[in-house]
C-alpha positions as CSV (number, residue, x, y, z in Angstrom):
1,M,0.2,0.1,0.1
2,L,3.0,2.6,0.7
3,R,4.7,1.4,-2.6
4,S,0.9,2.3,-4.3
5,K,0.8,5.7,-2.7
6,F,4.6,6.7,-3.4
7,V,4.2,5.8,-7.1
8,V,0.1,8.1,-7.3
9,S,1.7,10.0,-6.0
10,F,5.8,10.9,-7.6
11,G,3.5,10.5,-11.0
12,M,1.3,13.3,-9.9
13,T,4.0,15.3,-9.8
14,L,5.4,14.7,-12.0
15,A,3.1,15.5,-14.1
16,M,2.5,18.5,-12.4
17,M,6.0,19.5,-12.9
18,V,5.9,18.6,-16.9
19,A,2.4,20.6,-17.3
20,L,4.6,23.6,-15.3
21,G,7.1,23.3,-17.6
22,V,9.3,22.4,-15.3
23,V,10.6,18.9,-16.6
24,A,10.2,18.8,-20.6
25,P,9.2,16.0,-21.8
26,H,11.7,13.8,-24.4
27,P,10.1,14.0,-27.4
28,V,9.8,10.2,-29.1
29,I,8.7,10.0,-32.3
30,A,7.8,7.1,-34.4
31,G,11.3,4.7,-35.4
32,Q,13.8,7.1,-34.1
33,T,15.9,5.3,-32.3
34,E,19.8,6.6,-31.3
35,P,22.6,6.2,-33.2
36,E,24.9,3.3,-32.0
37,V,28.2,4.1,-30.2
38,T,30.8,2.3,-32.0
39,F,34.6,1.5,-32.4
40,A,35.2,2.0,-35.9
41,K,33.0,5.4,-35.7
42,D,33.5,7.3,-32.6
43,I,35.8,5.2,-30.2
44,A,39.5,4.9,-32.2
45,P,39.2,8.3,-32.6
46,I,39.4,8.7,-29.9
47,L,41.5,6.7,-28.1
48,Q,44.0,7.4,-31.6
49,R,44.1,11.4,-29.9
50,S,44.8,11.0,-26.4
51,C,46.1,7.1,-26.0
52,Q,47.6,5.9,-28.2
53,H,51.2,7.5,-27.9
54,C,51.2,5.5,-24.7
55,H,49.1,1.8,-25.0
56,Q,51.0,0.3,-28.0
57,A,53.2,-2.3,-28.0
58,D,57.1,-1.9,-26.8
59,S,55.9,1.6,-25.0
60,V,55.5,2.7,-22.0
61,A,51.8,1.5,-20.8
62,P,50.7,-2.0,-20.6
63,M,48.6,-2.8,-23.2
64,P,48.1,-1.7,-27.0
65,L,44.9,0.1,-27.7
66,I,45.1,-0.1,-31.4
67,T,42.7,-2.2,-33.0
68,Y,39.3,-3.5,-32.1
69,E,40.7,-6.7,-30.4
70,E,43.1,-5.1,-28.1
71,V,40.4,-2.8,-26.8
72,R,37.6,-4.4,-26.4
73,P,38.6,-6.6,-23.6
74,W,39.0,-3.7,-22.0
75,A,36.3,-2.3,-22.6
76,R,35.2,-1.9,-19.0
77,A,38.5,-0.4,-17.9
78,I,38.7,2.4,-20.1
79,K,34.8,3.4,-19.1
80,N,35.8,2.7,-15.3
81,R,39.1,4.7,-16.0
82,T,38.6,7.8,-18.8
83,G,35.4,8.3,-15.7
84,L,37.4,9.3,-12.8
85,G,37.7,12.7,-12.6
86,P,40.8,15.3,-12.6
87,V,42.0,12.1,-9.7
88,A,44.7,9.9,-10.4
89,G,44.0,6.8,-11.8
90,V,42.1,9.2,-15.0
91,M,42.8,7.9,-18.4
92,P,44.2,9.4,-20.0
93,P,46.7,11.2,-17.0
94,W,45.6,14.6,-16.8
95,Y,44.4,16.1,-13.6
96,V,42.9,19.8,-15.0
97,E,40.1,20.7,-13.0
98,K,36.6,21.8,-15.7
99,N,35.5,23.6,-13.8
100,I,37.2,26.7,-12.5
101,G,40.5,29.2,-13.7
102,I,42.1,28.2,-17.2
103,Q,40.9,25.9,-19.8
104,E,43.2,26.5,-22.6
105,Y,46.7,24.4,-22.6
106,Q,48.5,22.7,-25.2
107,F,49.1,19.4,-25.7
108,D,45.6,18.7,-23.9
109,P,44.9,14.4,-24.2
110,S,41.9,15.4,-21.6
111,L,38.5,13.5,-23.3
112,S,35.0,16.3,-23.3
113,A,31.9,15.1,-21.0
114,E,30.8,13.9,-24.3
115,E,33.9,12.1,-25.2
116,I,33.8,10.0,-21.1
117,V,29.6,9.5,-22.5
118,Q,30.4,8.3,-25.7
119,I,33.0,5.5,-24.2
120,A,30.0,4.0,-21.3
121,T,27.3,3.7,-24.1
122,W,30.0,1.5,-25.7
123,A,31.2,-0.9,-22.7
124,D,27.5,-0.7,-21.4
125,N,26.1,-1.8,-25.1
126,G,28.4,-4.7,-25.6
127,A,31.4,-2.4,-27.0
128,P,29.8,-2.7,-30.3
129,R,32.8,-3.7,-33.1
130,G,30.2,-1.5,-36.1
131,N,31.9,-0.9,-39.8
132,P,35.1,-0.9,-40.7
133,A,35.3,1.3,-43.3
134,D,34.0,3.7,-40.1
135,M,37.8,2.9,-39.0
136,P,40.1,6.5,-38.9
137,P,43.7,6.3,-40.8
138,P,46.6,4.5,-38.5
139,M,48.8,7.0,-37.0
140,A,52.5,6.2,-37.0
141,L,53.4,4.3,-34.1
142,G,57.3,3.8,-32.3
143,G,56.6,2.6,-28.8
144,A,58.6,4.3,-26.2
145,S,60.7,5.3,-28.9
146,V,58.7,8.1,-29.5
147,W,58.9,12.0,-29.3
148,H,56.3,13.6,-28.5
149,A,57.8,17.3,-29.6
150,G,59.5,16.2,-32.5
151,E,63.1,14.3,-33.5
152,P,65.4,16.2,-31.7
153,D,68.3,18.3,-33.2
154,L,70.9,16.8,-30.8
155,I,70.9,13.8,-28.3
156,T,72.2,13.1,-24.6
157,R,72.1,10.2,-22.6
158,T,72.9,10.3,-19.3
159,E,75.4,7.3,-17.3
160,E,73.3,3.7,-16.9
161,I,72.2,3.8,-13.9
162,A,71.8,-0.5,-12.3
163,M,68.6,-0.9,-9.3
164,A,67.7,-3.8,-7.0
165,G,63.9,-5.0,-7.7
166,D,63.4,-5.3,-4.0
167,A,66.3,-2.4,-3.2
168,P,65.2,1.3,-1.7
169,D,64.4,5.0,-3.2
170,W,67.5,5.9,-3.9
171,W,68.8,9.8,-4.0
172,G,71.3,10.9,-5.0
173,E,74.8,12.8,-7.5
174,I,75.2,11.1,-11.5
175,K,78.5,11.6,-13.3
176,P,78.0,14.8,-15.6
177,V,77.9,13.5,-19.3
178,S,78.7,15.9,-21.9
179,V,75.5,17.6,-24.5
180,G,77.8,17.2,-27.3
181,I,77.0,20.5,-28.5
182,D,80.1,22.2,-29.9
183,E,78.0,26.0,-29.9
184,D,76.1,28.3,-28.7
185,R,72.3,27.5,-29.1
186,Y,68.8,28.1,-27.7
187,V,66.6,25.9,-26.7
188,K,62.9,25.7,-28.1
189,S,62.0,22.9,-26.5
190,V,63.4,19.5,-24.7
191,E,62.5,16.2,-23.1
192,I,63.8,13.3,-21.6
193,R,62.6,10.1,-22.0
194,E,63.5,7.0,-20.1
195,V,65.1,3.7,-21.3
196,N,65.2,0.6,-19.6
197,D,65.7,-3.1,-19.9
198,V,62.1,-4.4,-18.2
199,L,59.9,-1.9,-20.9
200,E,58.8,-4.4,-22.7
201,T,58.3,-6.4,-19.6
202,E,54.6,-7.6,-18.2
203,D,55.1,-8.8,-14.1
204,V,56.4,-5.7,-13.1
205,R,54.5,-4.6,-9.4
206,E,52.4,-2.2,-9.5
207,T,54.6,0.9,-7.4
208,V,55.5,4.7,-7.7
209,G,56.4,4.8,-11.6
210,G,55.2,1.4,-12.6
211,R,57.9,0.5,-15.4
212,F,60.6,2.9,-14.8
213,I,62.4,3.7,-11.8
214,F,63.7,6.9,-12.2
215,H,61.0,8.8,-10.7
216,H,61.9,11.9,-11.3
217,M,66.1,14.5,-11.4
218,I,66.4,18.4,-10.6
219,W,69.0,19.1,-13.0
220,G,70.9,21.9,-15.5
221,T,74.2,22.0,-17.6
222,A,77.6,24.1,-16.7
223,V,80.7,24.7,-18.6
224,L,83.8,23.1,-16.5
225,D,87.3,24.3,-15.6
226,D,90.2,22.0,-15.5
227,E,89.6,20.9,-12.2
228,G,86.2,21.2,-12.4
229,R,84.5,24.0,-11.6
230,P,81.0,26.2,-13.2
231,T,82.1,28.5,-15.4
232,G,80.0,31.0,-17.2
233,R,76.6,30.9,-17.0
234,P,75.0,27.5,-15.5
235,G,71.8,26.4,-17.1
236,F,69.0,24.9,-15.2
237,W,66.6,23.2,-16.6
238,P,62.5,22.0,-16.4
239,V,62.6,18.8,-14.1
240,H,62.9,15.6,-15.2
241,E,60.0,13.6,-13.7
242,V,58.0,9.9,-14.6
243,G,55.2,10.1,-17.0
244,R,56.8,14.4,-17.3
245,N,55.2,15.8,-21.3
246,A,58.0,17.5,-23.1
247,D,59.0,21.4,-22.5
248,V,58.1,24.0,-25.2
249,F,59.5,26.8,-24.6
250,D,58.6,30.2,-25.1
251,P,59.5,31.9,-29.0
252,E,59.5,34.6,-28.2
253,G,61.5,33.8,-24.4
254,A,63.6,29.9,-25.3
255,P,66.8,29.1,-23.3
256,L,70.4,29.7,-23.7
257,L,72.6,26.2,-23.9
258,Q,75.8,27.2,-24.2
259,A,78.9,25.5,-25.7
260,G,81.4,22.6,-24.0
261,S,78.2,22.2,-21.4
262,L,77.5,19.0,-19.3
263,V,74.2,17.8,-18.0
264,V,75.3,17.8,-13.6
265,S,72.3,16.9,-11.5
266,D,73.1,15.6,-7.4
267,S,69.3,15.1,-7.1
268,V,68.5,12.0,-8.6
269,H,65.6,10.2,-6.8
270,L,65.3,6.5,-7.9
271,H,62.7,4.3,-6.8
272,S,62.8,-0.2,-8.0
273,N,60.1,-1.2,-9.7
274,G,60.2,-4.6,-9.2
275,K,62.9,-6.5,-11.0
276,D,66.3,-6.1,-11.6
277,T,66.5,-2.6,-13.9
278,R,69.5,-0.8,-15.9
279,S,67.5,2.1,-17.3
280,H,69.2,5.2,-18.4
281,L,67.3,9.1,-19.2
282,E,67.9,10.4,-23.6
283,I,67.5,13.7,-23.4
284,G,65.9,14.9,-26.7
285,W,67.2,18.7,-27.6
286,R,65.6,21.0,-30.2
287,F,66.7,24.0,-31.5
288,H,66.3,27.5,-33.0
289,D,67.6,28.4,-36.2
290,K,71.0,29.9,-35.5
291,G,70.6,34.4,-35.0
292,Y,67.7,33.4,-33.1
293,E,67.5,35.8,-30.2
294,P,65.2,36.0,-27.3
295,K,62.9,38.3,-27.5
296,Y,62.2,37.9,-23.3
297,N,64.6,36.5,-20.6
298,W,63.3,32.7,-19.4
299,A,62.6,32.4,-16.1
300,L,61.7,29.6,-13.1
301,R,60.3,30.5,-9.9
302,P,61.1,29.5,-5.7
303,L,57.8,28.6,-5.0
304,G,57.3,26.4,-2.4
305,N,58.5,23.6,0.6
306,A,60.3,21.3,1.1
307,V,61.5,21.6,4.5
308,D,59.0,22.1,6.8
309,I,55.6,20.2,6.4
310,D,53.3,18.6,8.4
311,I,51.7,15.5,7.9
312,K,49.0,13.9,10.5
313,A,47.9,10.3,9.8
314,N,45.0,8.2,8.6
315,Q,43.8,11.9,7.9
316,K,42.8,13.0,4.0
317,D,41.9,17.1,3.0
318,Q,45.1,18.2,5.3
319,E,46.5,21.6,3.0
320,L,50.3,23.1,2.4
321,H,50.8,27.3,1.1
322,A,53.0,28.4,-0.1
323,Y,53.6,32.2,-0.9
324,Y,56.0,33.7,-3.5
325,V,55.7,37.4,-4.5
326,L,56.7,38.2,-8.5
327,P,60.0,40.7,-8.6
328,S,59.4,41.3,-12.4
329,H,56.8,41.1,-14.6
330,M,55.7,37.8,-15.5
331,K,54.4,35.8,-18.1
332,I,53.8,32.4,-17.1
333,T,54.0,29.7,-19.6
334,T,53.6,26.7,-17.8
335,F,52.4,25.1,-13.5
336,E,53.3,22.8,-12.9
337,P,52.8,20.7,-9.1
338,H,55.0,18.0,-7.7
339,L,54.3,16.2,-4.6
340,H,54.8,12.9,-3.0
341,A,53.0,9.5,-2.1
342,P,50.0,11.6,0.4
343,G,49.2,14.9,-3.0
344,A,45.9,14.7,-4.3
345,R,45.6,18.1,-5.6
346,M,47.3,21.5,-5.6
347,C,46.4,25.2,-6.9
348,L,47.4,27.5,-8.3
349,E,46.3,31.7,-6.5
350,A,47.9,35.1,-7.5
351,I,46.6,37.7,-5.3
352,W,46.6,41.5,-6.4
353,G,45.7,44.1,-4.5
354,I,42.0,42.6,-2.6
355,N,41.7,40.7,-5.3
356,V,42.8,36.6,-5.6
357,E,42.6,35.2,-8.6
358,T,42.0,30.8,-9.1
359,L,44.4,30.1,-12.0
360,T,44.6,26.1,-12.1
361,C,44.0,23.3,-10.2
362,A,45.3,20.1,-11.0
363,G,44.6,16.6,-9.4
364,Y,48.3,15.0,-8.4
365,D,49.3,11.4,-9.3
366,H,52.6,10.0,-7.8
367,N,53.2,8.0,-10.6
368,W,52.7,9.8,-13.6
369,V,53.7,13.7,-13.5
370,R,52.3,16.1,-15.3
371,G,53.4,19.6,-15.9
372,Y,50.3,21.7,-17.6
373,Q,51.8,24.5,-20.9
374,Y,49.3,27.2,-21.0
375,A,47.9,28.0,-24.8
376,P,49.0,30.8,-26.7
377,G,47.1,33.6,-25.6
378,F,45.8,32.8,-22.4
379,E,49.2,32.7,-20.0
380,P,49.0,34.5,-17.4
381,L,50.4,37.9,-17.1
382,L,50.9,39.8,-14.2
383,P,52.4,42.4,-12.5
384,K,55.5,42.5,-10.9
385,G,54.5,42.5,-6.9
386,T,52.0,39.8,-7.5
387,I,51.3,37.1,-4.0
388,L,51.7,33.3,-5.9
389,H,49.9,30.6,-3.8
390,I,49.5,27.2,-3.8
391,K,47.6,25.0,-2.1
392,G,48.0,22.2,-2.1
393,Y,46.2,18.7,-0.3
394,M,47.3,16.5,1.4
395,D,45.1,12.2,1.8
396,N,47.8,10.4,3.4
397,T,45.0,7.6,4.2
398,A,43.2,4.2,3.3
399,G,42.1,5.5,0.7
400,N,45.1,7.5,-1.4
401,R,46.7,3.7,-2.8
402,N,50.2,5.1,-2.8
403,I,49.9,4.9,1.1
404,P,52.2,2.3,2.4
405,D,50.9,3.3,5.6
406,P,48.8,5.9,7.2
407,R,48.8,5.0,10.7
408,N,52.3,7.1,10.2
409,W,52.8,10.9,10.8
410,Q,55.1,12.2,7.7
411,G,56.8,15.1,7.6
412,S,59.5,16.1,5.0
413,G,62.1,14.9,2.4
414,N,63.4,13.8,-1.2
415,R,61.5,10.1,-0.7
416,S,58.2,9.3,-2.4
417,V,56.3,8.3,1.5
418,S,58.2,11.7,2.9
419,N,57.0,15.0,0.8
420,M,58.1,17.9,-1.1
421,F,55.0,20.7,-2.7
422,I,56.8,22.7,-4.8
423,D,55.5,24.6,-8.3
424,L,58.1,24.2,-11.3
425,G,56.1,25.9,-13.7
426,N,58.6,28.6,-15.5
427,G,57.5,31.0,-17.7
428,V,59.8,34.5,-19.2
429,S,60.5,38.1,-17.0
430,L,59.2,41.8,-18.7
431,T,59.4,45.2,-18.7
432,D,57.4,47.6,-18.4
433,E,57.2,48.1,-22.1
434,Q,57.3,44.8,-22.7
435,F,53.9,44.0,-19.9
436,E,52.3,46.6,-21.8
437,E,52.4,45.1,-25.1
438,E,51.7,42.2,-24.2
439,M,48.6,42.6,-22.3
440,N,47.3,44.9,-25.7
441,K,47.5,42.1,-27.4
442,R,46.2,40.1,-24.8
443,R,43.0,42.9,-24.7
444,V,43.2,42.7,-29.2
445,S,42.8,38.8,-29.1
446,R,40.4,38.5,-26.8
447,K,38.1,40.9,-28.3
448,M,37.7,42.1,-24.6
449,T,34.9,45.6,-24.3
450,R,34.3,46.9,-20.1
451,N,32.3,44.5,-19.3
452,T,35.5,41.1,-20.4
453,H,37.0,40.0,-17.4
454,I,40.2,37.5,-18.3
455,V,41.6,35.0,-16.6
456,G,45.2,35.5,-15.0
457,C,45.4,39.3,-16.2
458,P,44.4,41.5,-13.3
459,L,44.8,45.2,-15.3
460,C,43.8,43.7,-18.4
461,G,41.0,45.8,-17.8
462,A,43.4,49.0,-16.8
463,P,43.5,51.6,-19.7
464,P,46.2,50.3,-21.8
465,A,49.8,52.7,-20.3
466,T,51.0,55.9,-21.5
467,P,54.3,56.3,-23.2
468,A,54.5,59.2,-20.6
469,D,53.4,56.9,-18.5
470,L,56.3,53.7,-19.0
471,A,58.1,56.6,-19.4
472,R,57.2,57.4,-15.5
473,I,57.9,54.4,-14.5
474,S,61.1,54.3,-15.4
475,V,62.2,56.9,-13.7
476,N,60.5,56.2,-10.3
477,D,62.3,52.1,-10.7
478,A,65.8,54.3,-11.7
479,E,65.4,56.0,-9.1
480,T,64.2,53.1,-6.1
481,A,67.7,51.8,-8.2
482,L,69.8,54.2,-7.1
483,A,68.8,54.7,-3.7
484,E,69.0,50.4,-3.3
485,A,72.9,51.4,-4.4
486,E,73.3,54.8,-2.4
487,E,72.1,52.6,0.3
488,A,74.6,49.1,0.0
489,V,78.0,52.1,-0.9
490,S,76.8,53.3,2.6
491,E,76.5,50.0,4.7
492,A,79.3,48.5,3.3
493,T,81.4,51.5,4.1
494,E,80.4,51.3,7.2
495,E,81.5,47.5,7.8
496,L,85.5,48.4,5.6
497,E,85.5,51.2,8.6
498,A,84.4,48.8,11.0
499,A,87.5,46.1,9.3
500,K,89.8,48.4,9.1
501,A,88.8,49.6,12.6
502,R,89.5,45.8,13.7
503,A,92.9,45.0,11.9
504,T,94.1,48.4,13.7
505,E,93.3,46.8,17.3
506,A,94.3,43.9,16.5
507,E,97.6,44.5,15.3
508,S,98.0,47.3,18.2
509,S,97.4,43.6,20.4
510,G,99.8,41.9,18.8
511,A,102.5,44.5,19.2
512,Q,101.7,45.0,22.6
513,Q,102.0,41.3,23.6
514,Q,105.7,41.3,21.8
515,Q,107.1,43.5,24.4
């Protein structure tokens, strides 16, 4: 009786809602059916664009997803993994949250909401093949040898390292190796891949990095003298991390690779994959044409905390915070969360005056680390003095598969079971004139009006600066620099006089002792 009353009541309520226009009835046309979702017509194009770069024979993924016969047994798993949302384990591994911040990125393999529904519908309906004539042309395959940013102009190989399958984490220095370049060149992109002797096997344990043993490498390049001391300007390059995509630098702000450089690193993190492994890294360099000169200066930003982290046991959504004040105008080209095993999410905010704006939020998976490169015309343009704020969310519970034992407190450290909290992104620094020029280009390209707000450009809504405004800014900056220099000279003079006085006193004391 109770069920009958509920059905009648619900039916009457639904009828009233339809009559009032709150719920629109789904139109039904005689003889019409929803078009069937098939592998050949709908699913294969998605896999080509977003999955097959890794899921092909002799590559980094555990199974190829090229032919229908290869894909069909995994239909249910593909539905589950693509429907997870921007969290650890989602496929393809891209964790940017699509409901906040900037949404335009280069090399974005993520699926649209419609594509996720298509995959689910296909799997739920028995994963039909469809008409083979609907298949798209096959994409070029190359296994683990594929360079995603294009064939390099130069490849540098690090020394081979051996690691036992049951070895603990190792962190330390690798032997410097020659880059192999005899002239200065500006770098268009750099990409690093691991080459080891277990990539073609399947029986490796599920662990941080999967089949790889290099979890990350903080590295640079340097020209050394005969005694091993750096000469000239050192080169700092984006950190290599497992699963990391290529770094393509701002076309007008490329970094310089000096002739005679060596690859140097005293911060390599190795994590065993369950099998005895011999491995090395290959660094692929792509260069600008000879004669290229950068317009802007490439810049890293020291934003993060790796020294006093406090992660409590059996708690999720624990927050970490770090701040950095921009010393100059900056166009931010990449955002790259770097956490360790408890890491679940990181957001990047820009604080300018009373305005706080989220630029990007992204989930995090310590097994597959991503860097996010903003698309041209959508990079944050931030004025000098902007406070960058990163907020990290840590999950030290049994629900995080990367945690070996959530009962343990965790602090800072280099091991995967210790913690880091860093944004490893980069960008280019801008002068006053360059900053104004970039904002004007953004206003035009985005067809800005009085009511337009551009995420990541807090001053784009301000009236363009006149030449007189820029001149006054330059004068103020020069006066500030002069005052700081005069203060530094005064302090140095005082220190010099104090040192002379100490020297005179010491000489006098020594002479008295001799008498």
